[in-house]
C-alpha positions in Angstrom: -41.7 10.1 30.5 -38.1 9.2 30.1 -35.6 11.7 31.3 -31.9 12.1 32.0 -30.4 9.8 34.6 -27.4 10.7 36.9 -24.7 8.1 36.1 -21.4 9.5 37.4 -19.3 12.4 38.6 -17.0 14.1 36.1 -14.1 13.1 38.3 -14.9 9.3 38.0 -13.3 9.1 34.6 -9.7 9.7 33.6 -8.9 11.6 30.4 -9.2 9.8 28.1 -11.2 7.2 29.9 -14.4 5.0 29.9 -16.6 3.3 32.4 -19.5 0.9 32.3 -22.9 2.1 33.4 -26.6 1.0 33.4 -29.3 3.4 32.5 -32.9 2.4 32.5 -31.9 -1.3 32.4 -29.6 -0.6 29.4 -25.9 -1.3 29.6 -23.9 1.6 28.2 -20.3 2.8 28.2 -19.6 6.4 29.3 -16.5 8.0 27.7 -14.4 11.1 28.4 -12.3 12.8 25.8 -10.7 16.1 26.9 -13.5 18.1 28.5 -16.3 16.2 26.6 -18.3 13.2 27.7 -20.1 10.7 25.4 -22.2 7.6 25.8 -22.7 4.6 23.6 -24.4 1.2 23.8 -21.7 -1.2 25.2 -22.1 -3.4 22.2 -19.9 -3.9 19.1 -22.5 -4.4 16.3 -20.2 -6.9 14.6 -20.2 -9.7 17.3 -21.5 -8.2 20.5 -18.1 -7.4 22.0 -18.0 -5.0 25.0 -16.8 -1.6 23.9 -16.1 -0.7 27.5 -13.1 -3.0 27.3 -11.9 -1.4 24.1 -9.1 1.1 23.4 -10.1 4.8 23.3 -8.1 6.9 21.0 -9.2 10.5 20.5 -12.9 10.2 19.4 -12.6 6.6 18.4 -13.1 3.4 20.4 -12.0 0.0 19.1 -13.8 -3.3 20.0 -11.3 -5.6 21.8 -12.3 -8.6 19.9 -11.8 -7.9 16.2 -10.8 -4.2 16.2 -13.9 -2.7 14.7 -13.9 1.1 15.4 -16.7 3.4 16.3 -17.0 7.2 16.6 -17.9 8.0 20.2 -19.7 11.2 19.2 -22.2 9.5 16.9 -21.9 5.7 17.3 -21.0 5.5 13.6 -19.1 2.4 12.6 -15.8 3.5 11.1 -14.0 0.3 10.1 -14.7 -3.3 9.2 -15.7 -5.8 10.3 -18.5 -3.7 11.8 -21.0 -2.5 9.2 -23.8 -1.2 11.5 -23.6 1.8 13.8 -24.0 1.4 17.5 -26.4 3.7 19.4 -25.2 7.0 20.8 -27.1 8.6 23.8 -27.5 12.2 25.0 -25.0 13.4 27.6 -25.2 16.6 29.6 -23.1 18.0 32.5 -24.6 19.7 35.5 -21.9 21.0 37.7 -19.7 17.9 38.4 -22.5 15.5 37.5 -22.8 13.5 34.3 -26.4 12.8 33.2 -27.5 10.5 30.3 -30.8 10.1 28.5 -31.3 6.9 26.5 -31.8 7.4 22.8 -34.8 5.1 22.5 -35.3 5.5 18.8 -31.8 4.2 18.1 -31.4 6.9 15.4 -28.5 9.3 15.2 -28.8 12.0 17.8 -31.2 14.6 16.4 -30.3 18.3 16.4 -33.7 19.0 18.0 -32.7 17.1 21.1 -29.6 19.2 21.5 -31.6 22.4 20.8 -34.1 21.4 23.6 -31.3 21.2 26.2 -29.7 24.4 24.9 -32.9 26.3 25.0 -33.5 25.4 28.6 -29.9 26.1 29.5 -30.2 29.4 27.8 -27.3 29.0 25.5 -26.6 27.6 22.0 -24.8 24.2 21.9 -23.9 22.0 19.0 -25.6 18.5 18.6 -23.9 15.6 20.3 -21.6 17.8 22.4 -21.5 18.1 26.2 -24.0 20.6 27.6 -23.6 22.7 30.7 -27.1 23.0 32.2 -26.5 25.4 35.1 -29.5 25.2 37.4 -31.6 23.3 35.0 -33.2 20.0 36.2 -32.4 17.3 33.6 -35.5 15.3 34.5 -37.7 18.2 33.3 -36.7 17.8 29.6 -39.4 16.1 27.5 -38.7 13.3 25.1 -37.9 14.5 21.6 -38.6 11.2 19.9 -42.3 11.0 20.5 -44.7 10.9 23.4 -44.8 8.0 25.9 -47.8 5.7 25.2 -50.3 5.0 27.9 -49.6 1.9 29.9 -51.4 -1.3 29.1 -53.8 -2.5 31.7 -52.6 -5.5 33.7 -53.0 -8.7 31.7 -52.8 -7.0 28.3 -49.2 -8.1 27.8 -49.3 -11.8 26.8 -46.7 -14.4 26.0 -47.9 -14.3 22.3 -47.2 -10.5 22.3 -43.7 -11.1 23.9 -42.8 -13.7 21.3 -44.0 -11.5 18.5 -42.0 -8.5 19.7 -38.9 -10.7 20.1 -39.0 -11.5 16.4 -37.5 -8.0 15.9 -34.3 -9.4 17.5 -32.1 -10.9 14.8 -29.2 -13.3 15.3 -26.3 -11.3 13.8 -24.6 -14.4 12.5 -27.5 -16.3 11.0 -29.7 -13.2 10.2 -32.8 -15.0 11.5 -34.9 -13.8 14.4 -34.4 -15.5 17.7 -38.0 -16.8 18.0 -37.9 -18.7 14.7 -34.5 -20.0 15.6 -36.0 -21.6 18.6 -33.9 -19.7 21.1 -36.7 -18.7 23.4 -37.4 -21.6 25.8 -39.7 -20.0 28.3 -41.6 -16.7 29.0 -42.9 -15.9 32.5 -45.1 -12.8 33.1 -45.5 -11.6 36.7 -47.6 -8.7 38.1 -45.5 -5.7 39.2 -46.1 -2.3 40.8 -48.2 0.4 39.2 -50.1 -2.1 37.1 -47.1 -3.1 35.1 -45.9 -6.6 34.1 -42.4 -8.0 34.8 -41.1 -10.4 32.2 -38.6 -13.3 32.7 -37.2 -15.1 29.7 -35.2 -18.3 29.4 -33.1 -17.9 26.2 -30.6 -20.4 24.8 -27.8 -20.0 22.3 -27.0 -22.0 19.1 -23.7 -22.9 20.8 -22.4 -22.4 24.4 -19.6 -20.0 23.2 -21.9 -17.9 20.9 -20.2 -14.5 20.7 -23.5 -12.8 19.8 -25.1 -13.6 23.1 -24.6 -10.3 24.9 -25.9 -8.4 21.9 -29.1 -10.5 21.6 -29.7 -10.2 25.3 -29.5 -6.4 25.2 -31.6 -6.2 22.1 -34.3 -8.3 23.7 -34.4 -6.1 26.8 -34.5 -3.0 24.6 -37.4 -4.3 22.4 -39.5 -5.5 25.3 -38.7 -2.5 27.5 -40.4 -0.2 25.0 -43.7 -2.0 25.4 -46.2 0.2 27.3 -47.0 -1.4 30.6 -43.7 -3.4 30.7 -41.8 -3.5 34.0 -38.5 -5.2 34.5 -37.2 -7.5 31.8 -34.9 -10.3 32.8 -33.2 -12.6 30.2 -31.5 -15.7 31.5 -29.3 -17.9 29.4 -29.9 -21.6 29.7 -28.1 -24.4 27.9 -30.2 -27.3 29.1 -31.6 -28.8 26.9 -29.0 -27.9 24.3 -30.2 -26.1 21.2 -30.6 -28.3 18.1 -31.7 -27.3 14.5 -35.0 -29.1 15.0 -36.1 -26.3 17.3 -36.3 -23.9 14.3 -39.6 -23.0 12.6 -40.2 -23.8 9.0 -39.7 -20.2 8.2 -36.2 -20.3 9.7 -35.4 -23.4 7.8 -36.5 -21.9 4.5 -34.5 -18.8 5.2 -31.4 -20.8 5.9 -32.0 -23.2 3.0 -32.5 -26.2 5.2 -34.8 -28.7 3.6 
């Protein structure tokens, strides 16, 4: 069951301030505004730019690449060129510790999630705000987005399943999934502890300077990490052999109007 993870001390961040963190193999940015702490995916949904390098102004952070702004409380995209929200995660404070729980659904933070923390803490708090948990153990809070499925038995995760799941990852510039684009060169599956399977992927880009690379890497890890029985997911970018349009499937060609 996924729980809260200790990511920082409250004194680690200036006011206002931000810092990069990794929670459950997911890269996020932790932010402090006044006495409140927030957490977002470290990805601008416009071109994959790192929000951790952006300018924080009150409850707004701007992507350093093209200036798209996001609300740090909700992840909502506030200005063009971003049209899609980034993901906001739950944050609670326990003494001088900052704990984060990944919002696996990707949906806006639900009021029920905040209510769960509030009920355990014994006091009412508003959704999306910082929670003081007193003596409460954050790891004890159950998921509010659904139960964790039973793990697959070893060997149930296959390369075909991996490639099918990766079709959920869309190139944000071409709007075609990365499998049909021919970006997945190799998939290796290795036995891991507790009957899980580790996955190593060789992925290429349509061009060496593709700005969407970090976003597609993170989305790939997120999609595969949700598979029951999945262990560590490693995505390595390779540029040899270089990508060419002939690596696309016919479906991708039809979608892009290439005949």
